[in-house]
N, C-alpha and C positions, 0 to 999 in steps of 0.2 A: 942518322939518315933521314931525308925528308919524308919518305913514305911511312916511316915507323910511327909518326905522330897522328896519322889519320884515324886509326881505331880509337885512340884516346879522345880525339876531338869529337868523334861521332857519339861516344858515350857521354861526353860532357853536354853535348847538345840535347840528347834524349833526356838526361837528368834535368836540364834547364827547362825543357818543355813540360815535363811532368810537374816540376815545382811551380811553374807558371800556371798550369791548369788548376792545381790545388789552391793556389793563392786566389785565382779568379773565382773558383767555386765558393770559397769561404767568404770572399767579399760580396759576391752576388747573392748568395743564400742568406747573408746576414741582413739584407735589405728587407724592409716591410713591403709586402705586396697585397693586392686584392686579387682574389681567385674565385671563380665560379665552379661549383661542383654539383652534380646531380645526386640528390638524396631520395631514397624511396619514400613515397607518401602513402600512409596507411590509415585505415579507419579503426577506431576502438569504440567500445561502449554500444555496439549494435545489439539491440534486443533481439532475442530469438524469434519474436513475432513480427519483426520488421526486416526489410530487405532493400537493397539499393535498386532503384529503377534504372539508373545509368551508372556506368563505372566512373570512378574518379581517375585523374591522371596517375600513372604509375610512379612518377617521380616529380620533384620540383627542383629547379635550378637555384642553388643557394650561394650567396656571395659571402665569403669569409675574408678576414684580414689576418695576416701573420707573416713571420719571417720566411725567407725563401726555403731554408732547410726543412722547416715544419710543413710548408705547403708541399714540398717535394715528397716528404714522407707520407703525408696524408693522401696524396694523389695515388700512391701505390697501395696503401693499407686500408683506406676507407671503403673501397668496394668489397673488401673481404670481411668487413666488420658487420655488426648487426645494427648499424646506424639507421635511423628512420625519423620521419616527421609524422606525428600522430594527430589526427582530427578526432576529437571526442564528440560523437553524435548521440550520446545517451539522452540528451535533453531535447532532441529534435522531434517534432510531431510528424511533419511531412517534408518541408522544404526549408533549407537554410543556405545562406551565402556566407562564405568564409573569405575575408580579406587576409590573405596568408601572412604578410609581413606583420600587420597589426596583431593578428591572432597569436603568432608565435612569440611576439614581444610580450604579450600579456600572459602567455602560458609557456615560459621557457622550459618547464619540466616535461613538455611534450616534444622537445627537441632532444633526441637521444643520440649522443655521439660517444666515441671511445673516451675513457677516463684520461688518457694521456694526450688528448686532442687539444693542443695548446694554440687554438685559433679563435678569433673573435667572430661571432655570428653577426652579420651586418643586416641583411634583408633577403627577402625572396625575390629573385629576378623574374621568374616566370614559372607557372602562371600566377598572375597577380591575385586572381580570385578563383574560388572553386565553389560550384553549386552542388549541394548534397540533397538528393531527392529520395525520400523513403516511402515505402508502401507496405501494406500488409503482406507478410510472407505466407506462401502456400506451397504445397507439394502435390504432385500428381504423377501417376504412372502413364508414361507416353509410349505407345506401341512402336516397335522397331520394324522397319521394312527393309530387309536386305536387298541390295542391288546386285543380283546374281544372274549369271548365265552359265549353267553347268550342263555340258553335253557329253554323254557317255560315248565310248567307242562302239562301233557296230558289234552287236552280239552281247552287249552289257545293258543293265538296267539299274536304276536307283530304286531300292526297295524301301517302302515306307515313307517316301518323300524326303525332302531336305529338312533337317531338324536344326533349330538354333535356340540357344538359351543364353540369357533370358529373352523372352519375347517382348518385354517392356522394360523401360528404365525410369526410375523415379527422378523427376526434375523438381528442384526446389529453388524458389526465388520470389521476386516481386510478382504479385498476382497478375498484373498486366502482361509481364513478360512470359510467365508460365502459360497463360491462356493463349498466347500466340503460337506456342509449339504444338503442332497437331500430330506430327509423326517424325521419327528420327530415322535417317537413312544411313546405310553403311557405305564405306568406300566401295567403288565398283569392283567386281570380281568376275572374270570370265575364264572358264576352264573348258578345254575341248579334249575329246578322245580320252575321257576318264575311264580307267579300268580298275582302280584301287579305291578302297574306302577313304573318305575324306574326314579329317579331324584338324581343324585349324581355328585360330582366332581371327575375327574380322573387325577392324576398327569402326567405330560409330562416328559419324560426322557430328561434331559438337561445336556450337557457336561460342568460341572462346572470347569474343569481344563483348559478350553480355555477362552481367554478374549473376550467373546461374550456377547451381551445383548439380552434379549428376551422380547417381548411385553406381554407375559403371560407364566405361568409355569403349567397351568392346563386347562382342558376343562370341559364343562358342558355336562354331558351325560343324555339323556332322552329316554324313550321308553314307548309307550302306549300299555299296556298289557290288552287284553280283552278275555273273555271267547268266545269260538267258538259257533256261532249260524247259523241258516239257514233262508233265506227269499226268497220269490218269487217276482220278479219285472215283472209286466205285461205291455204289449203293448209298447214295445220299438220299435221305428220306424226303418225301414231298409232304408239305403241310398245307392243309386247307383252312383258310381263315375266314372270319366274318360270315359264318354259317347261321341261318335262322334256326331257332330251337326245334322247329317241327321237321327239319330236313336232316338227312344223314348221308352226305355224299362221300364217295371214296374215289381215289385216284388209281387208275390202272395204266401202267404199273405204279406202285407206290414208292419206288426208288428209281433214281436215274444215275448215270455216270457222266463225269465231266472230264474233258481233256483241257489242261491248263498250260499257259505259258507264263513264265515269270522268273524271278530270281531263283537260281538253281538250289541254293542252300535253304531258302525259306520254303520252297515247295515240298521239300522232304519232311517238313514238320507238320504239314496239314493233315487233318483227319476229317471224315465226313461231317462231324458235328461242328466244324469250323465254317460250314456253308449254310446259307439259308435259301431253300427252294420252296417257293410259295405259290399257291393258287388262291386268288382273292375271289371267293364265291360271290359275294354281294356285288362286286364290280364287274365280273366277267361272265358269270354263268348265264346260259340261255337254254330254254327247252329244245330249241331247234339245233343246237350245236353240241357235239359230243367230244371233240378233241380240242385241246387248248395248249398254247405255249405257257411257260412258267416264268415267274419273276425270280431271278437268281441274284443273290448278293454274295460277293466273294470277299475274303479278308485282304488286308493290305499285303502287297507282295505279288498279287496276281496281275500280270500285265494284260492278259486278255484270255477269254474262253475260246478255244479253237474248235471245240466239239462238244455237243450235247446229245446224249443217247438215252432215250429217244428225245427228239426235239419237241414232241407234244405228248401229252398224256390224255387218256380218256377219263372224263368225270361222269360217274353214274350215281343214281340215287338208289339207296337200298330200301 
């Protein structure tokens, strides 16, 4: 029947196409080609007291010659290998120009390729030359300045301020480059209506285009967020300071009460001895005046003093 031969003809055509593709592949890949590939360019022999002033190119375009099947294999496997071109800078004092093709012809041991890489190294296509500039290496602690906007929800307060660690990062590299770094900033962060404690890492903006190393690339941010409460602290003693030896003043009353607003949890921990209530005799006392306001210092966590009882005390001489 005429129709019964169609499946057989289709299979024969498919087999013919596959055989033709294989024959074409083996013929084509057996031909010698020139092929350009990017190989990582690295520095070796850098003394610990020296550093790069400018980064060198990350890679160089290298021209190879080899059979098609080898080039095809290298195209897929070379990026996964530890291949590299190495510039030995151990003998450089400050500035050196490298003509790459000539340099690697004279130093073939610095061209590291896989052992089974059966291709001929021809030359460096680009860059043709590389300048290596070295300078004395220094390290310095650079302060970190967080770029933050943290706003608590109504009725909440941050107790003890916003904390971050570390507050500085050690930067190491060429002296000229390190001295240009005055402050390190973080990625911007804005949080509104905060009601819970904050614990998070914040990335630090680092200039990756410069040959500098950093001891850290992020800081740990924390903030103690508490609901606002009030508490009265009673019988806080009044201290009189800077009194001349011949005088003996006393305060009446010698203790005061404070009404405080602040983080509810931390307010519960305060005791009278956590506060400083002072009258500076040398600065404020006058024979014509009897009652005086006091200088009050509160610990971290107090948002404000909403009441002082009494507001003034009498200072008399015994």
